[in-house]
C-alpha positions in Angstrom: 0.0 0.0 0.0 1.5 3.4 -1.0 1.8 5.9 1.8 1.6 9.5 0.6 3.9 12.1 2.0 1.7 14.5 4.0 4.0 17.5 3.4 4.4 17.2 -0.4 0.6 17.5 -0.8 0.3 20.2 1.9 3.0 22.4 0.5 1.5 22.0 -3.0 -1.8 23.2 -1.5 -0.2 26.3 0.0 1.3 25.4 3.4 3.9 27.9 4.4 7.0 25.7 5.0 10.4 27.3 4.6 13.9 25.8 4.8 16.3 28.3 6.2 19.1 26.5 4.4 17.8 28.1 1.2 17.9 31.7 2.5 20.4 33.8 0.7 19.8 37.1 2.5 18.6 38.2 6.0 14.9 37.6 6.6 12.4 39.1 9.1 9.2 37.4 10.2 6.4 38.8 12.2 3.9 36.8 14.3 1.5 37.0 17.1 3.2 34.0 18.7 6.7 32.6 17.8 7.3 29.1 19.0 10.9 27.8 19.4 10.9 24.0 19.0 8.4 21.7 17.2 8.3 18.7 19.6 5.7 17.7 22.1 5.2 21.2 23.5 5.7 23.2 20.4 3.5 21.0 18.2 0.5 21.1 20.6 0.9 24.9 21.1 1.1 25.5 17.3 -2.2 23.7 16.7 -4.2 25.2 19.5 -3.0 28.8 18.9 -3.6 28.7 15.1 -7.1 27.2 15.7 -7.7 30.1 18.2 -6.9 32.6 15.4 -3.3 33.6 16.2 -0.7 34.1 13.6 1.9 31.5 14.6 5.5 31.1 13.5 6.9 27.6 14.4 10.7 27.4 14.4 12.7 24.1 14.3 16.5 23.8 14.4 16.4 20.4 12.8 15.3 19.6 9.3 11.9 18.6 8.0 12.1 14.8 7.4 9.0 12.9 6.4 7.8 9.4 5.8 9.4 9.4 2.3 12.9 9.5 4.0 12.0 6.9 6.6 11.1 4.1 4.2 14.7 2.8 4.2 14.3 2.1 7.9 18.1 2.6 8.2 19.7 3.1 11.6 22.6 5.1 10.5 20.5 7.5 8.5 18.0 7.9 11.4 20.6 8.7 14.0 22.4 11.1 11.7 19.3 13.0 10.6 16.8 12.7 13.5 18.7 12.9 16.7 20.6 15.6 18.6 24.3 15.6 17.7 23.7 12.6 15.4 22.7 10.5 18.5 26.1 11.3 20.1 24.8 13.8 22.7 25.9 12.9 26.2 26.5 14.5 29.6 29.5 16.8 29.9 31.8 14.0 31.1 30.6 11.5 28.5 29.3 9.1 31.1 25.6 9.1 30.2 24.4 8.9 26.6 21.4 11.1 25.7 19.0 10.1 22.9 16.9 13.2 22.0 15.1 14.1 18.8 16.2 16.9 16.4 13.9 17.3 13.4 10.4 18.6 12.8 8.3 16.9 15.5 11.3 16.7 17.9 11.5 13.5 20.0 7.9 12.6 19.1 9.2 11.7 15.7 11.6 9.1 17.0 10.2 7.9 20.3 8.7 4.5 20.9 5.1 5.7 21.3 4.7 4.9 25.1 2.0 7.2 26.4 1.5 7.4 30.1 -0.4 9.9 32.2 1.7 11.8 34.8 1.5 9.5 37.9 -0.8 11.0 40.6 2.0 10.7 43.2 4.2 12.9 41.0 1.5 15.6 40.6 0.8 15.5 44.4 4.6 15.8 45.1 4.8 18.9 42.9 1.9 20.6 44.7 3.2 19.9 48.2 7.0 20.3 47.6 7.3 22.8 44.7 4.4 25.2 45.1 2.7 24.1 41.9 -1.0 24.7 41.5 -3.7 23.8 39.0 -2.2 20.5 38.0 -3.8 18.0 40.4 -4.9 14.6 39.2 -8.5 15.8 38.9 -7.5 19.0 37.1 -5.3 17.2 34.6 -7.8 14.4 33.9 -9.8 16.3 31.2 -6.6 17.4 29.5 -5.2 13.8 29.4 -8.5 12.7 28.0 -8.4 15.4 25.3 -4.9 14.5 24.2 -5.5 10.8 24.3 -8.5 11.3 21.9 -6.6 13.7 19.7 -3.6 11.4 19.3 -5.4 8.1 19.3 -3.7 6.9 22.5 -4.9 3.5 23.7 -3.5 0.3 25.3 -1.8 -1.8 22.6 -4.5 -4.2 21.5 -2.2 -6.7 19.7 -0.2 -9.4 21.6 3.1 -8.1 22.8 6.1 -9.1 20.7 8.3 -11.8 22.1 10.7 -9.2 23.4 8.0 -7.6 25.6 6.6 -11.0 26.5 9.8 -11.7 28.4 8.9 -8.9 30.9 5.3 -10.0 31.1 6.2 -13.6 31.7 8.8 -12.7 34.3 6.4 -10.5 36.2 3.6 -13.1 36.1 6.0 -15.8 37.4 7.1 -13.5 40.3 3.7 -12.1 41.1 4.8 -8.5 40.1 2.4 -5.9 38.7 2.6 -5.4 35.0 0.4 -3.5 32.5 -0.1 -3.0 28.8 1.4 0.3 27.5 -0.9 2.8 25.7 0.5 3.9 22.4 -0.2 6.9 20.2 -0.7 5.0 16.9 -3.3 4.8 14.2 -3.1 2.0 11.6 0.2 0.7 13.0 1.9 -1.9 10.9 3.6 -3.4 14.0 7.0 -3.2 12.3 9.0 -2.0 15.3 11.0 0.7 13.6 9.4 3.6 15.6 12.8 5.0 16.7 14.0 5.5 13.1 10.9 7.5 12.0 7.6 5.9 11.2 7.6 5.0 7.5 3.8 4.6 7.3 2.7 7.7 9.3 1.0 5.5 11.9 2.7 7.1 14.9 0.7 10.1 15.8 3.8 12.3 16.4 3.6 16.1 16.0 5.1 15.6 12.6 1.9 14.0 11.3 -0.8 15.4 13.6 -0.7 18.8 15.1 1.9 20.5 12.9 0.0 19.6 9.6 -3.2 20.9 11.2 -1.5 24.1 12.3 -0.1 24.6 8.8 -3.5 24.0 7.3 -4.8 26.8 9.6 -2.2 29.3 8.4 0.9 28.7 10.6 4.3 29.2 9.1 7.1 26.6 9.7 10.7 27.5 9.3 13.2 24.6 9.8 17.0 24.5 9.8 16.8 27.7 11.8 18.8 27.9 15.1 17.5 30.5 17.5 20.5 32.3 19.0 18.7 34.6 21.5 15.4 35.7 22.8 15.7 39.5 22.6 14.2 41.5 25.5 14.6 44.7 27.5 14.5 43.0 30.9 10.7 43.2 31.2 9.3 42.4 27.8 10.3 40.1 25.0 10.8 41.9 21.7 11.5 38.9 19.4 14.1 36.4 18.4 17.4 36.4 16.6 18.4 33.3 14.7 21.0 31.8 12.4 20.1 29.9 9.2 21.8 26.5 9.0 23.1 24.8 5.9 22.1 21.6 4.3 24.1 19.7 6.9 21.7 21.1 9.5 24.5 22.2 11.8 26.8 24.8 10.1 25.5 28.4 10.1 25.4 29.9 6.7 25.9 33.5 7.9 22.3 34.5 7.1 20.6 36.1 10.1 16.8 35.7 10.7 15.0 38.2 12.9 11.6 37.5 14.4 9.2 40.1 15.9 6.5 38.6 18.0 4.0 39.7 20.6 4.6 36.5 22.6 7.3 33.9 22.5 7.0 30.3 23.6 10.2 28.4 24.4 9.6 24.7 23.5 13.0 23.3 22.6 12.9 20.7 25.4 15.0 20.3 28.5 18.7 21.0 27.8 17.9 23.3 24.7 15.4 25.6 26.4 17.5 26.4 29.5 20.5 26.9 27.2 18.5 29.4 25.1 17.4 31.3 28.2 21.0 31.4 29.4 22.4 32.6 26.0 19.7 35.3 26.0 20.6 36.5 29.5 16.9 36.2 30.5 16.4 37.7 33.9 17.2 35.0 36.5 17.4 36.8 39.9 17.4 33.5 41.9 19.8 31.6 39.6 17.3 28.9 38.7 17.8 28.5 35.0 19.4 25.2 34.1 19.3 23.8 37.7 17.4 20.6 38.6 17.6 19.0 35.1 16.4 15.4 35.3 17.0 12.5 33.0 15.4 9.2 34.3 18.8 7.5 34.4 18.5 4.2 32.6 20.4 1.0 33.2 19.8 -2.4 31.6 20.4 -6.1 31.7 20.9 -8.4 28.7 19.5 -11.9 28.5 19.9 -14.8 26.1 16.6 -16.5 25.8 16.1 -20.1 24.6 13.4 -19.0 22.2 13.8 -16.6 19.3 13.0 -13.0 20.4 13.9 -10.9 17.3 14.0 -7.8 19.5 13.9 -5.5 16.5 10.4 -6.5 15.3 7.0 -5.5 16.6 5.8 -2.7 18.8 8.9 -1.7 20.6 7.3 -1.1 24.0 4.0 -2.7 25.0 4.5 -4.0 28.5 5.7 -2.2 31.6 5.9 -2.8 35.3 5.5 -0.2 38.2 6.1 -2.9 40.9 9.2 -1.1 42.1 8.1 2.5 41.3 6.2 3.7 44.3 6.6 0.8 46.8 8.5 3.1 49.2 6.4 6.2 48.4 7.6 9.3 46.4 10.5 10.1 48.8 11.9 6.7 49.8 14.7 4.8 48.1 14.7 5.6 44.4 11.9 3.9 42.5 12.0 2.7 38.9 9.8 1.6 36.1 10.7 -1.6 34.2 10.3 -1.6 30.4 11.9 -3.3 27.4 13.8 -1.5 24.6 14.1 -2.7 21.0 17.5 -3.9 20.0 18.7 -2.9 16.6 22.2 -4.0 15.4 23.8 -0.6 15.4 22.8 0.5 18.9 23.2 -3.1 20.3 26.8 -3.2 19.3 27.5 -0.3 21.6 25.4 -1.6 24.4 27.2 -4.9 24.4 30.6 -3.3 25.2 32.5 -6.0 23.5 35.2 -6.4 20.8 36.4 -9.0 18.4 35.2 -12.5 18.7 33.1 -11.6 21.8 31.2 -9.0 19.9 30.7 -11.3 16.9 29.3 -14.0 19.3 26.9 -11.5 20.9 25.7 -10.1 17.6 25.1 -13.5 16.2 22.9 -14.2 19.3 20.9 -11.0 18.8 17.8 -12.8 17.6 17.7 -14.6 21.0 18.6 -11.5 23.0 16.2 -9.6 25.3 17.2 -6.4 27.0 15.3 -5.0 30.0 15.6 -1.4 31.2 14.8 0.6 34.3 13.7 4.2 34.3 15.1 5.5 37.6 12.9 8.3 39.0 15.2 11.1 39.9 14.5 14.4 41.7 12.2 13.5 44.5 14.7 13.8 47.4 17.6 16.2 48.2 20.1 13.3 47.5 18.8 13.3 43.9 19.1 17.0 42.8 19.5 16.2 39.1 21.9 17.9 36.8 22.7 21.4 35.6 22.5 22.8 32.1 25.1 25.4 31.3 26.4 26.9 28.0 29.8 26.4 26.5 31.9 29.2 25.1 30.2 28.9 21.8 26.7 29.0 23.4 25.9 25.3 22.9 24.3 23.4 25.7 26.2 21.3 28.2 24.6 19.0 30.8 26.5 18.3 34.0 25.0 15.3 35.8 26.6 13.6 38.8 25.4 10.2 40.1 25.0 10.2 43.9 25.1 7.2 46.2 21.3 7.4 46.3 21.1 7.0 42.6 23.7 4.2 42.5 21.6 2.3 45.1 18.7 2.5 42.7 20.9 1.3 39.8 22.0 -1.8 41.8 18.5 -2.7 42.9 17.3 -2.2 39.3 20.0 -4.6 38.0 18.8 -7.2 40.5 15.1 -6.8 39.6 15.7 -7.1 35.9 18.0 -10.1 36.2 15.5 -11.8 38.5 12.6 -11.1 36.0 14.6 -12.4 33.0 15.6 -15.6 34.8 12.0 -16.1 35.9 11.0 -15.8 32.3 13.4 -18.6 31.3 16.6 -16.8 30.4 19.6 -19.1 29.8 22.0 -16.4 30.9 21.8 -12.8 32.0 24.5 -10.0 32.0 24.2 -6.5 33.4 25.3 -3.8 31.0 28.4 -3.1 33.0 32.1 -3.4 32.1 32.6 -5.8 35.0 29.4 -7.8 34.4 29.6 -11.4 33.3 27.2 -13.9 31.8 25.4 -15.4 34.8 23.6 -18.7 34.4 21.3 -18.6 37.5 19.5 -16.0 39.5 21.5 -17.0 42.6 24.8 -16.5 40.8 23.6 -13.2 39.4 22.3 -11.9 42.7 25.7 -12.5 44.4 27.7 -11.0 41.5 25.5 -7.9 41.0 25.7 -7.2 44.7 29.5 -6.9 44.4 29.7 -4.8 41.1 31.6 -1.6 41.5 29.1 1.1 40.6 30.7 4.2 39.1 30.6 6.2 35.9 32.1 4.5 32.9 31.8 1.1 34.5 28.0 0.9 34.6 26.4 1.7 31.2 23.9 4.5 31.7 21.8 6.3 29.1 18.6 8.4 28.9 15.9 9.4 26.4 13.9 11.5 28.8 14.9 15.1 29.5 13.0 17.1 32.1 13.5 20.2 34.3 16.0 23.0 34.0 13.2 25.7 33.8 11.1 24.3 36.7 7.7 25.7 37.4 6.7 27.0 40.8 4.4 29.8 41.9 7.2 30.9 44.2 9.6 33.0 42.0 12.5 32.0 44.2 12.0 28.4 43.4 10.9 28.4 39.7 11.8 29.9 36.4 8.1 30.0 35.4 4.8 29.8 37.3 2.4 26.9 37.2 0.9 28.2 33.9 4.3 28.2 32.2 4.6 32.0 32.2 8.0 33.4 32.9 8.3 35.2 36.3 10.2 38.2 35.0 9.4 38.5 31.2 5.7 39.1 30.8 5.4 37.8 27.3 7.6 34.7 27.5 6.2 31.2 28.2 7.9 27.8 28.5 5.8 24.9 27.2 8.0 21.7 27.3 9.4 19.1 29.7 11.9 21.6 31.1 9.1 23.0 33.4 8.8 19.7 35.3 10.0 20.3 38.9 11.2 16.6 39.1 11.2 13.7 36.7 7.8 12.0 36.4 8.5 8.3 36.7 7.1 7.4 33.3 7.8 8.1 29.6 7.0 11.9 29.5 5.4 12.7 26.1 1.8 12.6 27.3 2.7 14.7 30.3 4.2 17.4 28.0 1.2 17.2 25.7 -1.4 17.6 28.4 0.3 20.2 30.5 1.0 22.2 27.4 -2.6 22.0 26.2 -3.8 23.1 29.6 -1.4 26.1 29.8 -1.9 27.1 26.1 -5.7 27.2 26.7 -5.1 29.6 29.6 -2.6 31.7 27.6 -5.0 32.1 24.6 -7.6 33.5 26.9 -5.1 36.1 28.3 -3.5 37.4 25.2 -5.1 38.7 22.0 -4.2 38.1 18.3 
């Protein structure tokens, strides 16, 4: 069945889509609202504001890539074209890898479709500990419902693939809670290539849902445009200054773009939004910008199963377990959510941490390989303060993130939980993703060895795909960059609508949380400003 490229038809019908790489002279744009970033926050904001009658300019640093370019389902192409720093982004010391989207649609274009509501305990913690109002479980419920309907979010109705079945089987054997993951898909072909860009437009990312609707309502999209600064006088935002990028998507061409806007929305995501505010010298009297940046540190274990798993086929995430997430409350020892990642050859070769014959052996066993991961819930106690975004000399973002003993304790317990689940599911051998980890052939052997592993950076493999915080919300200006409605405390016409406003991590894949919180806050914004 042929899949038509949405954008080719839309542009032919008059959509205003501009590639800044083609600009040969300085350009100036005017808008009621300029949105920096086209991911979960920017995409929702663009649709709602254009439907409300605002003249919207949507700006994306990455390129416009569509289903036509995803049909090769090629790992190398996807990492190069669709991820920040060609999937090589990492913390400042290089110890934690960061997978974050960088194209029209942002991370929604490359995520694995998991769609969870913000856990009630997280919302309650924000209210009691961070002076956040208006976002209780009851207040958020209608916004979750609205987004779930808009983006076709529902528990995955097909059987889990063999990879996810390992987690389900292990949980059932051990009596642990497990649940089916809701996914934002429509007409999914169950191929499993979500992280490389959906080739059939089934994933209801911003790329195929809200942004096309915003363009159909008159919004303008400019891609390959890096916003250098938010221009302001200390009280009011005047507009933006940006640099056109070349065809490579990274090198500035020397062409400057100026934007004049009545209101600016920063929606570049945690890491990029704090960096933009820092570059712009946005008022920050209490030194909050960039602080408390959270990542859901992720560790994993690798199992060889007797049956064929083919971990690269089928819905990448369809089963999860919160058995260890809240058992000690929000502020006890670090909780974690168990999930399963897909395992493609390119990324697997890095995860295996092997060379030569050992790597060849492990790659040959990939069809029988299951990986299990833990999303560690950071930010709920003083011993887990998160990281800090700062800017390098050239203005690019840098994330410092230390791993405390509190976090390492969570890492060790997660290694143990995952190994136990994999053995319960019938694994022949299990190995933690750790330089000192070995192939263990029984749960007893694994439990003893994992208990002795030295836990330190560069020994334990850590990565993240969830970036939160850095511009935290609080109604107390001394504790937050923005208020609970996402409005900046010092600049009256600046809002932040992305995951950077979260006061902590959330303890679940964050896209639905960003969608719903943005929808709620955009609704309030549109009532308080005029086109």
